[in-house]
C-alpha positions, 0 to 999 in steps of 0.5 A: 624453109631453106633458100634452096628449097624456095629457089626450087619452088619459085622456079617451078611455080613461076615458069609453068604459071605465066604466060608470056608478058604483054608489053616487052619494054618494062621499067620498074623499080625494086626495092630492098627485095630479098627473093633468091629469084625474081622472074621478069619476063617469058618470051619466045625468041626467033633466031634473031632475038634480042635482049636489052637490059639497063640497071641503075642505082643498084645497092646491096644491103647485107650483114657481111660484104657479099661477092658481086658475082653472086648477083646477076641476070640470066636466061633459062628455057623450060627444057633446061629447068629440070637440069638446073633443079637437080644441080640445086638439090644436089648442092644446097649452097650451089648458085644458079648463076654458075650453072652450065644450063643457063645463059648468063647475061651479066653479074654485078661485077660489071656494074659501074662504080658507085654512086652510079652503080649502072649497067647497060647492054644489049645481047643477041639470042641466036637460038630460037626458043622461049626463054625466061629472064631472071634475076638471081640473088645468091647471097644469103641475108641480103637485099637488093634495090635497083631501077630495071629497064628491059627490052625483048624483041625479035627482028622482022625481015625488014630489020624493025623490032617485033616486040610480041613473042614469037607465038603471039605476033599473029594476035593483032590480026586474029583479034581484028578478024574476029571483031569484024565477025562480031561486028557483022553478028551485031548488025544481023541481030539488030536486023532480026530484032527489028524484024521481029518487034512483036516477039522482042524482049528486053533480054534481046537488048542486053544481048545486042549490048553484049555483042557490041562490047565483045566487038569493041573489047576485040578491037581494043585487044587488036590495037593494043597487040599491034602497038605492042608489037611495033612500039613495045608499049600499049599507049593507052589501048590497054586501059580501053581494053580492060574497060570493055572487057569488064563491061563484056564479062559483066554482061555475059554473066548477067545474060546467062543468068537472066536467060537461065532464070527465064527472065523476060522469056517466061516471067518479067521479074526475078526471084530473091535468090536470082537476084542474089546470084546477080548481086554475087556474080557482079561484085565478083567480076569487079574483083576478078577484073582488078586481078586481071589488071594487076596481072596484065599490067604488072608482071611476075616480078611483083611479090604478090603476083602469084597471089593475084593469079590465085584470086583471079582463078578462084574468082572465075571458078566461083562465077562459073559455078554461080551462073549454073544455079539459075539454069538448074532452078528453071529446069526444076521449076519447069518439071514441077509446073508441068505436073499441074498446069495442064500444058505438058507440051509447052512446059516439056519444050521449054524444059528441053530448051533450058536442058540444051542451054545448060549443056551448052553453058557447061561445055563452053565453060569446060572448053574455055577454062580447061581445054584452052588452058591445056592447049596453052600449056602443051602448045609450042611456043611458036604456037601460043596464038592457037590457044587464043584461036580456040577460045575465041572460036569457042566463044563465037560458037556459044554466042551463036548457039545461045542467040539462035536458041533465044532468038525473037521470032514469031513462031518459036519451035519451042513455044508453038505446039499442036494438039498432037504434040501436046498428047505426046509430051504428056506421055513423054513427062509420065515416062520421065516422072516414072524414070525418076 
């Protein structure tokens, strides 16, 4: 595969896959890297944007003495991407550093002489837009080693730096408000559980733990983003964020699976196949959490970043599919039971409940995996926070509906039915069997 094709693929893949970085002050070491293009960060700038770049201990290994002008850093926005790709395709030997559609920051010509081989400078980005910071290596069969320190930020009205991208600076407040909502939800749920002790099941305690973990996860996310906004680094809040995120996701999938199987509501035990679902989902979530940490804490400059993204997406899809099966099994089981146990109305009510729950889960997964991704893709860089708001609003709505459907109440509308409803249910079941 030619270097031109590789460069084109890298540009297209990375610019459309990545989201803006979490921490905008980064220090990293690149060792013997032969990639023609390395994407460091993607950042939304306002009219007062700044880029600080410091490189040191730079060395180039090549069979022939390469031109230092073939190595350098530049900024590229998505609007100019197509023009750059056309230039590369029209001229196989074209170096992207020569393109008039990029914002060239510096080439290795400006490096101090060895043994330091370093460079440090600050640049102003006066044009509001979302730019990606790249390093380009246009010398064939050469590798580069260097230590790189980058700082990307905008200036607030008071002159202080804001290290969150233009579309993310609202996230600390957004996450904090949602954490307050979940804490209030948690307190209300405890009140409901305390008021209905006779109807309380073990699943309700797991649901309470899920609400608490979600609230703590959002608090850590808010603090994480706040510290990044002010200082450029999360100061350890990212560790707590990943811990609570892992616990929260495992609890969420576990609660959905347990509710879907009817555990604690319909029966006090799990069948073998249902246990296998949990044994599959939980280890997969460990792997997904590991991939999430790698994606969040490193960045697209590492060689296996795209692979970790693919692992995360694949595992997430498998888990989403796996948690649907227990709900389908419960629906099928209730349909079969309704034909034999003489409690048509009760089983029809349960069947209706689990069908509704199935629809709610499908809707939640569809919205958070597809619609939210679409919003991230099509929204202007200044409104990237909208996708986060949509995701959290959808999650809160899902939690409210799920908790309402399976709340601990003495007279649940699904399980307490009179004789007339029993007869009507028998007719409904016969009609349903006839249609099937």
